[in-house]
N, C-alpha and C positions, 0 to 999 in steps of 0.2 A: 265286841269290847263292852261286854255287859259289866265289866268291873268299873268302868268309869263314868256310865250313864247317871249314876247318882249324883255325880258331882258336875256335870257339863253345864246346867243352867246357872249354877253359882260361880263357875269359871268364866262363862260369858259376861255375866253382870258385874264381876269384878274388872275384867277386860275393859268393857265398855266405860266403867267410870274412870279407870286410870287413863283411857285414850281421851277423855273429855278434860283432864287435868294434868297436861304434861308439863314437866320441868327439865330444865337443862342441868348438864353434868354439874357435879358438885353442888347443886342447888336443890336436891330433892327431898327438902324438908317434908313437904305435905305428903308426897308420895310414900315415903319411908313411914311416917306416921300413920297413913291411912292402912298400910299393909299390916303393921303392928297391932294396931286397933282391931282390925278384922279378924285377925288370927287369935290374938289374945282372948277374944270374946266368943270364939268357937272350939279352940283346942281344949281337950279334957287331959290329955295325956302328955303335954308338952314339958319338957324339964326346964327350958329357960329361952327367953328371947334376948338377944345380946347384939348391941352396937358395936361393930369393931372400928367404925369410923361414924361421924356425925350423921351421915345420910346412907347407911348401909345397914343391914339387919342380918343376923343369923339365928334361925329358929332350930332348936335343938331338941332331938327325941332321943332319950337313953333306954334301951329295952331292959337294962340289968341283966342282960345274958352275954356271955362272951360272943365277939363276932366283929366284923369290920367297922371302920370308921369312914362312912360314905358322905359324900357331897353331892347336892344337887342344885345346880346355879343359873340363876336368872339375872339378867340386867334390867334396869329400871329408868334409865335417864332417856329424855327425849332430845328433840332437835329444834333449833332456830328456823323453823320453816313456816310459812302460813299455809295451813290446810286448805285444799281446794276439792272438798268431797262433799258438795251439799246434798248429794243422795244419802249420806249416813246420818241418821238421827243423833248418832253419839259422836258426832264430830267435835273436835277440839273447840274448847270455849276459851283459851287463851290466846290471844293475838300473837302472831309470829311465834308460836311454839306449837309443836305436833309430835305426835309418836309416829314418825316417819320410817321406822325401821322394824317395828314388831315388837318392841322391847315391853309394851304394855301387855301383850299376849304372852310372851316369856313368863313376866312375873305372875299373871293370872294361873297359867299352868302349874308353876310351883307352889302357888298357894293352894290350888286344888289338890296337889301331891301331897301337901300338909295334911289335909283333911283325911285323905285316903291313909296316910301313916297313922293318924290318930285313931282311926277306926280299926286298924289293922295291927296295932304294936305288938300283940301276942304272937303274931306269926313272923316276926322280925328278929334279928339278933344284933348286938353290937350298938353302933349309933347311926343315926342319920341328921344330917346338918343341911336344912335348906337355906342357900346362900342367896340374899337379894343384893346384888351389887350395883353401887352407884357408879356413874361417870365411864360408861364404856366408850361413848363416842369422843371424848376428848384426852388425847395423850398429854401425860404420861399414863392416866386411866386410873380407874378405882381398883381394878384387880390388884394392881400393884401395890397400892396403899394397903388392900386387905392383907395381901401376901406378906408384906413387911412387918406385920405383927406377929408373925410366926405361928399363927393360929392353925395353919394348913400342913405344917412340915411333917406330921405324922398321920394324915390321911391315907387310906388304903386305896381310895378312888374316888374321882371327881367326874360327873357327867353334865355336859351341857348341850344345849341345842338351838337352833336358829330357825324360825318360819322363813321359807324362801318363796318371794312371789314370783321368780322366773322359772319355778319348777311347779307343775300342775298338783293340786291337791291329791293325796293317796302316794305319791313317790317319796321315798326316802332316800338321802345320799349318805352313805357312810364311808369315809375315806380312810384308808390306812396312812400312817406317817402325816406328813404335812398336810393339814386341812385348810389352813388359811396362809396367808404371805406375811414376811416381814414387812411392816407398814413405816415408811420414814417421810419425813417431809424436809424440804429445802427452800431456802430463800437466799438470792443472790443480789448484791449491789454492785452496779458498775458505774463509777465516778470518772466522768470525762471533763470536757470543757464546753462551756455553753458559747453560741454565737448567734447572728442573726441567720436566718435562714438563707438570705441571698448571699452569705459569704462563708459557705460549708467550710473552705479551706481554713478557716481560722478557728474550727472546733475539734475537738475530740469526740466524735459523736456516738453517745451511749446509746442511742435508739438503734442506729444501724448496728451497733455491735451486740445489743440484746438480740435483735432479729437474727443475726447469723448465729448467736449462742443457741438459741432455740432450735435451730436445725442441727447444730453440733451435738446438742444432748441427746437427739435421738439415733447419733451413730454410736452411743454407748451401747444400746440394745442391738443396733443392726450390725455393727462391726468389732466391737470389743470383747462382748461375752459368747461364751459358747452357745451354740444353737439350741443345745439340749437344756439349757437352764432357763427357766422361766423368768422374765423381767418386764417390768413397765415403768417407763419414765415418762411423766406427764407434766407439761408445763400448764399451769391452770391459771396464772395471774401474772399481769404485765402493766407496769406502770411507769409512765414518764411524760414530763411536760404538761401542758395546761390547754385546755380548750379553748380558752380566751386568749392564748398566745401562739396561734398557729404559725406565726411567722418567726418563731424562736426555736432555736435549736436548744434542748435542756442540757443541763449540766450531769444530770443522773438518770439511771434507769433503775428500776427494781422489778424482779421477776421471781416465780417460786412455783412450786408444785409438789409431787408426791412421788415416791419411789416404792415398788413393790417388787420384792423378791422372794425366792422359797429356799435359799441356803446361804450359809454366812460369807462363802467365798464371793459370791455374786454381789451380795451387799456391800462387802468392802470394796470391790472392783467399781462400782456404781459411784461411790463417794470419792475414792482416789481419782477416777476419770474425771470427775468435775473439777476438781482441784487442779489438775494437769491442763484441762481446757481452759480454766481461767488462767493459769500461768502463761499459756499460749496467747491468749487474747491480750494480756498486759505486753508480752514481748513484741508482739506484732503492732501495737499502738503505745509507743512510748509516753509516757505521763498518764496513761490511764491506768485507775487501780480498781480491783476487785475485792469483794469480801463474800465468803459462803457460809452461811448459818445452815448447817445439816444437823436436823433433829432426829437421832435414833429413837423411832417410836416403837410400836408394838412388834415383838416377835411373832414368829409364826406359832400358830396352834400345833401341837404334836400330839397325834392320836397314838397312843400305845397299842403297838400292833396286836399282842395278845388279848387285851382288854377288848379292843376294838372287834376282834373276830368274834368274841363272845355276843357282843352288842349287835353285830350284825346277824348272828344265828339267831339271837332273839326276835330280832325284827322280820328276818324272813320266816320264821314260824308263823308269825301274823300275816304278813303282806307279801311274801312269796317274792316273784320276780318284779314287784315294785319297788324292791331294795336295789338302788345302784351305787355305784362307785365313780364320781366324776373327778377329774383333776383338781387339784388345789384351787381353791377360791382365792383370787388375788386381791380382796379386801381385807383390810385391817381388822384384828378380833382380839381385844385384851385378855379373852379367856387363856391366853397364852401364857399368862403369868401363872394361873393355877396348873396349866399342863407342865409347867417346868418344876413344881415341887412335889406333884403327886402323879400316879398314873391317872390318865385321863382319856375321855372320849367325847368328841364335839361333833354333833349331827345336823345335818341340813335337812329340813321337813317341808317338802312341798306345801305351798299355801296360795297358789295362783289358780285364778279361774276367769277364762275368758267370758263366760256366760253372766257371772257375776261382776263383771269389771274391774277384776283385780288383777291387772296385767303390768301396772307401772312400776319402774324400777324403785328400788329403796332410795330413801333420801330425796324423794321428789314430792311435789306438792298434792299428787294424786295418788299415792301409794295407798295401798291396801292390802288386807289377807283375808282369805276365806276363813270363816270360823268352822267350817266343817273340818278344818285341819287339827283343831285343838284337841279332839279325842284322840287323835293317832299320837300326839306328842304326849299326852296324859299317859296313854297305854304303855309307850314306850318307857317312859320314866318309871312307872309302877313295876314294870317287868325288870328293869335295871336294879331297883330296890328289893325286889324278891329275890333277885341273884347275886346279892351283895356277896356272899362268901365266895362264889366262883370268880367274881369280878376281883376281888382282892387277892386271890390266889394266883390270878392270870393264867 
């Protein structure tokens, strides 16, 4: 990967700065200003730097020669987590804020790719657009906002990637078709009738109803959907009553969670089944009422099969059997919005290392990624840009 060595030190420095200064979704003012300032001060051949939204940035290179319109995307927001990595000299300096999913590294890789494009513009054709996207972590997401501007409607190909701590450094996962899941959220309110705990017969107990409902929600996956269709329904929040009134049956309960599916039929089945279960709960408990707030969130990322085959070929040329194709990731990823308006490919790049202590899950206080993976991501991004005409043609 000699073509990346020139840029790796700067890439790591950028990543560490971003890691120390995380900002939440839709609040990335300092982050995007830093990226813009750093690139504007270094790029000689850039055509323009454009804010499609207040906290996003697109860096545009025009070669002046006919060719494809390519996008290279990174997300830039952090999470509301208190980092617990005292071993890292570049740990977050912002209380209860952390780059706990690798977006700092995604941004730094694309910044380094901009340096490479600036140095090699004469070798390319068409246009290259480096996309620094805000608010990946918070539905409805920044990608949807950027796509709604119409800016990406005529792109020939958009490439994205995610560092993945649950795969070892050196491994690259390139999936055909669905690369991530539809990712939805739900909240349910159960209104009953309160009473003293000594007279439960006087109540319409929402706590018991909520407990039963949590079990019933699991039957959507185990009994209502086809076994071949992936789906996860997770109840992650339950709230009712008060710790200072343990002798009182409350009048209401609230619960919520997430739904992950990989096809529109299963997505619709889960939402419909929730409505039916709540209707059954009301019928079995006359006087009890329920409300379902179902948020349709990110769609699944769709990897265009023809273009993905080319990306896989490029990766296998460099890394051989280290390139794998795992089942769709059931997490949400709003790169999906880009994949709906242009041919796209989104890959997962292993960045886990037991020896270095980078094995924790994403979105946890001890999350971390192996910086040795950064060169792989940059090399693959460069290969994609060099092969723009092939990827545009499919």
